[in-house]
GUMI-200046 format. One line per 10 residues: number of its first residue (from 1); for each residue x, y, z of N, C-alpha, C. Coordinates in pm, 1 decimal. Each point is the difference from the previous one (the first is absolute). Layout:
N
NUM	X Y Z X Y Z X Y Z ~ ...
END
This chain:
72
1	9709.7 7617.1 10347.8 10.6 94.9 107.5 -16.5 141.1 -54.8 ~ -91.2 74.9 55.7 -25.2 136.7 -44.4 109.7 92.6 51.4 ~ 40.3 90.8 -81.9 103.1 96.7 35.7 -67.2 134.6 21.6 ~ 26.2 60.6 113.3 -58.4 129.9 33.7 73.4 108.7 -76.1 ~ -75.9 83.3 -68.9 58.0 109.3 -78.1 -23.0 133.1 70.0 ~ 98.6 87.4 -10.0 -14.9 134.4 55.5 -81.1 84.8 -98.0 ~ -44.3 115.8 46.5 -72.5 91.6 -90.1 86.8 40.8 -118.0 ~ 127.5 25.9 27.7 91.2 38.1 -109.0 15.0 -111.9 -102.0 ~ 9.3 -123.0 46.6 12.5 -113.3 -91.4 -126.4 -18.1 -82.9 ~ -115.4 17.4 61.7 -126.3 -10.6 -74.0 -6.8 109.5 -105.3
11	37.9 122.1 36.1 -0.6 110.5 -95.4 95.3 -28.5 -115.5 ~ 116.3 -51.4 31.1 97.8 -33.3 -103.5 -54.1 -107.1 -93.5 ~ -63.2 -102.7 55.0 -58.6 -105.4 -83.5 -110.9 56.1 -88.6 ~ -79.8 93.1 53.6 -105.3 63.0 -80.8 60.8 75.7 -116.8 ~ 106.2 76.6 26.0 65.6 76.8 -105.8 58.9 -92.2 -106.4 ~ 58.1 -109.3 42.6 57.5 -94.2 -96.2 -109.1 -72.8 -78.9 ~ -113.0 -26.9 64.2 -111.3 -64.1 -70.5 -51.0 91.1 -111.5 ~ -8.4 129.3 28.1 -44.8 96.7 -100.5 102.2 11.4 -113.2 ~ 127.4 -12.0 33.7 106.0 13.7 -100.3 -2.1 -114.2 -101.5 ~ -57.5 -113.0 37.6 -12.1 -111.0 -93.0 128.9 -77.4 -19.6
21	8.2 -68.8 -111.9 112.0 -90.9 -24.7 132.9 71.3 -21.1 ~ -4.3 127.5 -32.0 125.1 73.3 -21.0 59.5 48.8 130.5 ~ -79.6 2.2 105.8 49.2 41.3 129.9 32.6 147.3 6.0 ~ 73.8 37.2 102.5 39.6 138.9 14.0 127.1 7.4 82.4 ~ 68.3 111.4 -14.0 116.2 23.7 84.0 -48.1 55.9 132.7 ~ 73.9 -26.6 103.6 -33.1 50.8 132.4 121.7 75.7 49.3 ~ -20.3 127.9 24.6 112.7 83.3 38.6 13.0 6.6 151.9 ~ -100.2 50.5 70.1 16.2 16.4 143.6 -120.8 -34.7 85.7 ~ -121.5 -12.6 -52.4 -114.7 -14.0 88.7 3.4 -122.5 90.5 ~ 58.0 -104.9 -43.4 2.0 -121.0 82.1 141.4 -22.5 53.4
31	8.5 -44.6 120.3 131.8 -26.5 55.9 59.9 -123.8 -65.8 ~ 130.6 -7.0 2.3 66.0 -115.2 -59.6 -35.0 -128.2 74.9 ~ -26.0 10.8 131.7 -38.9 -118.3 77.3 -136.4 -52.5 -46.2 ~ -92.9 92.3 -28.1 -132.2 -43.0 -48.1 10.4 -64.2 -137.9 ~ 79.2 59.5 -87.6 20.2 -58.5 -132.3 63.5 -137.9 11.7 ~ 102.9 -11.1 82.3 68.2 -128.3 18.2 -96.4 -106.0 53.0 ~ -87.8 39.6 92.6 -97.2 -95.0 54.8 -96.9 -47.1 -108.5 ~ -51.8 93.4 -79.1 -94.4 -37.7 -106.3 65.9 -88.4 -104.8 ~ 127.0 22.8 -25.7 73.8 -85.8 -93.5 20.7 -138.1 61.0 ~ 36.2 -4.6 128.4 28.4 -129.1 65.0 -123.0 -90.3 8.0
41	-118.7 60.1 12.1 -122.3 -81.4 3.7 -60.5 -16.0 -139.5 ~ 72.7 45.7 -100.5 -34.6 -15.2 -141.6 -128.1 72.1 -39.9 ~ -28.9 113.4 66.9 -114.8 82.2 -37.0 36.8 97.3 -111.1 ~ 126.4 34.1 -9.1 48.7 83.2 -110.1 132.1 -57.9 -48.8 ~ 37.1 38.7 -120.4 131.6 -37.8 -50.9 68.0 124.3 -55.0 ~ 129.9 -1.9 5.8 78.9 114.1 -44.5 67.3 -33.7 -131.4 ~ -6.5 95.0 -91.2 69.7 -10.9 -127.9 101.1 113.2 -7.5 ~ 122.5 -32.4 -26.1 101.6 104.4 -15.3 4.7 39.7 -147.6 ~ -36.8 124.1 -28.3 4.8 49.6 -137.2 143.1 37.7 -37.3 ~ 71.3 53.9 94.8 142.5 26.7 -13.2 56.6 11.3 140.9
51	120.2 47.0 15.7 61.2 4.4 132.5 -71.4 94.0 96.1 ~ -61.7 105.2 -50.6 -61.4 100.4 85.4 -150.7 -13.8 14.5 ~ -66.5 -60.2 -96.2 -146.3 -3.8 0.0 -48.6 -142.9 21.5 ~ -85.5 -14.3 101.4 -62.9 -129.3 26.1 -150.2 19.0 -6.0 ~ -65.2 -93.2 -64.5 -144.2 4.7 -11.7 -59.3 -112.7 82.9 ~ -114.9 26.8 60.9 -66.9 -98.5 84.2 -135.1 -34.8 -61.3 ~ -33.7 -129.1 4.1 -123.3 -51.1 -59.9 -69.3 -89.4 101.9 ~ -131.0 15.5 12.2 -76.1 -85.6 91.2 -16.5 -138.1 -63.5 ~ 3.8 -102.7 82.2 -18.9 -137.3 -47.5 -145.1 -42.4 23.4 ~ -36.9 -114.9 -51.4 -134.9 -52.7 24.5 -20.8 -23.6 149.0
61	101.9 -49.7 66.3 -8.5 -20.7 144.5 -22.6 133.8 70.9 ~ 66.0 103.5 -46.8 -19.0 133.7 55.6 -139.6 52.6 -23.8 ~ -54.9 -28.7 -118.0 -138.4 42.8 -29.7 -100.0 -68.9 93.9 ~ 21.7 -127.3 25.8 -87.8 -73.0 92.1 12.6 56.6 141.4 ~ 122.5 27.5 43.1 20.9 56.0 133.5 -65.0 136.8 11.6 ~ 8.5 79.4 -105.1 -61.9 132.0 0.1 -151.5 -12.8 9.5 ~ -57.0 -92.0 -76.5 -144.9 -19.8 4.4 -44.6 -42.8 140.0 ~ 74.8 -86.9 63.1 -33.4 -44.3 135.1 14.8 114.2 100.6 ~ 104.8 78.2 -13.7 26.5 108.7 95.2 -104.8 110.9 -11.4 ~ -49.6 24.6 -119.9 -97.6 106.7 -17.3 -143.2 -48.2 23.5
71	-18.6 -130.9 10.8 -133.5 -55.2 26.9 -31.9 0.9 149.5 ~ 100.9 17.0 82.4 -20.4 -4.5 146.2 -75.0 118.4 50.8
END
């Protein structure tokens, strides 16, 4: 089943794809609901570096979803 992505989610996936395997921290550009949704569908994963800093990394499933979303 295809999951519809918002423009913000597509932009976030693009930024994470560019960041590569090390990912990046996300401070405010994406809402917590959008992040939670992308995590729940396994398009991104969160790594806690410490109590205050969380890093987000795109998954292979997220890369495929991004490719499909940008091909439309």
